[in-house]
Steps between C-alpha positions, in 0.01 A plus 500: 500500500793745585663424155165590333473827691851611411428429129197716499680788653784469251253510195310798646836714535595405141165612354532843676845553359390406152200774509737757616732427207234532242372826652846652484552407125156644417575839656839521319341433169215753551756763590721435199188529259387815670852674452499384138159662440621837657809493280290441180283811578781749550660437823423589858413861422194411311393215729274731708306642199403187315129559588448863520181640649280695260323792634119541426440689183240757527554618141212446264737360249530132574836489301667785677869436577629457859866539579681435825788750491639394838603153392536577128220261417426506121162638389209254562163553317221429739232375268143445620405138549248368247249254643270490201461170313740448214306210350171608344202282412611513141824351577334192667404373154808324359336393179727321263483569125352160444210578740402808294471299178159348608279716271124450428402532150211700376168323449334492161343857414165329476514447884527869583159484683542149649313432821620164607213417733224639266640357173218477251630178333554335834159605623335297227583169669267580799129488557268767363248455782483809722785642281751287688733519192562874550624456858863471590667198332870526530754304294659195631869508613621373169301755310635813684669735252874573574510813278429864538163651369566771250320834494325560174707692235474875557402466866497852678527604861140544613354840542535625868199514727252659486539549120523124470146464613390645175783389265683184398764449229372277214846318479459381861157340451474462124131388501221709322224229550334680787482834312280332247292278740438768746500792262159634611574461882799734520723230646812579295600678176802464268665837408826494306755322710301478822162394659284744688252411769203730514385333830190343349348163570213284389283630792653842528506668150523844666840386651617328815535832690122589455409125571702524831314825589169305463619241736628766751138647500389166649779397743766704657822489289672793655528460872780251502290205622528338140869445412526162314304400209470177273396532145386158364531471117662839485552558120767756451461599876368862433286469817797419708711764316259783606456365856863567559444885499259458780748316739331157428737223410362251255592145415372427156497152326380346186573176310722453210219449238371648172529849634856494413753675730246674726704434819819599307347831406393551872867440611653728238272765613643461851196348652515209742375182322546125472398227266222311675147350472227377714481130408558227766778633719482769761625846392875541646404745770432456868153528662355851579762663261282760320281777589311479172456245214397613157358331190409704192372260233770259607302192357550304828192267553422620855190302551627162374687221677293554824633853516859387519653816351299739731610279793860568398437870478355479852816326617733788376264787606558657845218496745271789385653516154312569183440309170423718197341352187423672169397337179290198448268433663476840680240726345405227242163661445671771301781313339379150414468562130853647466635198704326262249353301781139428606315663769448158676874417489612825649221501760606151605870604525402798712291302741775239528756767606251655748436156646868417537575852662219447764635154583835667574330738739570793263298805508389665170579869557370638179434454125503824306513501120778254397654463836416255775677499836506233783654512837647207676395440868727666769465176704327162483277510816185543294632289220541191725122536595412536119668165435164346619347656183794503262645157554749575205766583508604342831782660699842363418635258758874480600612687186769754492335810346845658396624186313473593136778330294355229271220481763170378357190722553242346727128580506513594872492835676824613667397574868596851632677525830275476809346815648302555819272776367302535177650848437857379543720462194654163459880490497524860646466849355755610237625852514427728204757574240774626531516429868435127406849469367680541826226404750557157638291256301212304687658169404807597706299641785305178524811285503401316174859539361710282724791684655416837354407765752404867475858587607649284228271661238607855600873403497457336167347814355790709614748248374383503143481877493881483590568236245298668219698821574817297459373354174439842352847608605662215304248470206448833337224375259278390805570851658392687183130589536292347222777287358323181619136427521429118538697353788515130639594389836568136473490420879298786653467384854295776673511733201768732655677559157175609327391719797837691490422588138137601547573875419668416172310469164535115506292198598649184642376146447570348835555116474485265783662165391286197588818361657543788734490403873217761559203581288504887531312587182193592710699742708626660172145553384402635843760765447318618189755338263459226246669170420472137399619149590783346283719193497808632326594150377229585253440798268287784599161563339613803313635608170858555413650840585234575772729658764740784489666395838517177688593468868608159614558459878649160603311324213788279403564391862112421532507287174833323568464127409145578378584594143786630283632855551533550114115416466409780746741742341376416140147571617612829660665574158172428315286736717751782526510777238805586284700741719308410809679450832525219761621512870565168641580463873620163641794330667831565330561139429167477322562819303832380376314224313222733394741746346665231293157444330405856479814583296370240244165686470664821351427701819736756610568408872705593801506382856492742800494486874198480728367838629641384834856502365758254372503273785134389450501169321182589288600695189318676220524415123385795283431416129362673186364301209669611183288641210463237219217386273417240248631578144289679245312210335437701180857567437577133565236386239601753232882455545659363202688168511875560532 
């Protein structure tokens, strides 16, 4: 044991001596390197001034010279530190030359008015019953065109609003058919290189303005209680065009039928319109969307199919809203000969409409001359009692009244929200226009929109004011008053983008994608704005060159793994006018891919930072569609062979 203890004591002393040795060597080496460093920087006299202290510079010039005369320090320029980002959004898109080679060819000039989901040839494959063949029938995936729709030869930038209401270039809509068919009704006239629109219609030969004045004598159009209107079977949308000057925002629709290009004329005039028809599917709008609905000789069989079409009008009308009818069968006693119909036929039609209206609990307010007006019930307290008399239509059961994308109409009455008093307005009272725009919508106050509160709504309104102000700072065309008229918001959410532009001479089609987490289109209508549902994997129900400006907020993130980016962009290209602009906001990683395709569409594009600065991952892609048209077909035909 003693031997083992001695050994342990010996090893301990040896270890301590070894540690001291290494410490001594390390100290010597550090001293040597330190002295060598001093010698390389000019010897011992300079050793104390290697890191001179710089006094604060109060001079406004950030590059002013500071010189220490005491120690003969050379002049040092005190440059202000730059903390700004040196990598812009544009530099985040390192596209190779190969990526830019993906160009999309021009489609055949005959496709200059191609509407994929209302294609006449495709429609012939479908049933004629209830005009099903004129509804939306989109191409299969292998039928989708991968080319750019050309503008017709000679296409010109449309007239600016309000001149566009009365004037359209012939080259933009080269169809004279309506000038002949409707020559006696003042729909449209052809004059030189343009069409003019006197404002006439089949039932308002004195003009739309005088006709609206007649309506205004029967219901109040001027106190702000009526803001949104739907015109079924709109023709060239003169009724809607003249409503706009009265702060009433119309949504006009008509089918793509023998009245060639009627909706296209409406859009060229700068009037909100869509291709659409009342057939078997619901209209693509939420319940309670419109203050008034209008039909002027729209040829819709209101009394047929158990009143199905009036039931659909009831769904989209607000509680207390109005339905206005002019044309057959109203005042048939004075018109039956001119309509080439028998008294008995027209009388039967009139009684059928009256019966359906009563079964919907509507009240007929007045019939004067060629106008008849009904009012929808403000609530359903009495209507539920009336079901004992009018057993049809029954109330809808378990049906979402706002679901309206390829949703079949049903012969059932959409129940209004419950009330406790017969004088109470179902769903809540809407503010009058213009207060309606910023007042918290009843759907939000009632908690119908999951997770959206009054506070969220007000913050969203302010956010979009800030964003639109930023857009105008970076897009001079959007900032120029009158430069744009028809605008599209592809993912409108609460309608904040449109609300921020309400004082500009524009209208915005607010689209709520059917894939969106929240269905907010009802909120948008409660704000006094208009819009529609849409699946962006399909084409929109509109003509080429509909919109001057397109806003796409997070669209490509929403549709990731649902459909191809290039198909959405080709549809945007189809519905965008030559020299129209686009602002796409999305995650930078998404925008890199989007830009590589945009460059193949002959759009001039650039990426820029989010309004919150370069450190925000979301970026903006700003693009302008170049002007180009189909070639002159006459020159191609007459050109001699080479």
